[in-house]
Phi, psi and omega in degrees: 000118180262138180256337183204166175234146175238159180267134176291127179289346180274312187236359182067016174287165180268131179243122181282138177247127178288163180304322185265014180297135181243156176299135179099347178293148177256127179238168176241142175281129180290336183279311185246350178082005181296144174272125187235144179252135178283119180257338181206141178263332181215099003284153181294128180218135180237149171230163178293130181291142177294147178282127180270122180260156180292143175255112183269027178082017181272000000 
């Protein structure tokens, strides 16, 4: 059950947000495959998720 939709900042496609979606969650756009981070639940807003690089213990 989806409660809201947000726009993908990469392709402008619609990304569904579940009722229990929380800020900071990482989602994927079904249209372009971009990894997106939830920045706001009301109104729903997504940004491109930062790329996580490996930490070699430095």
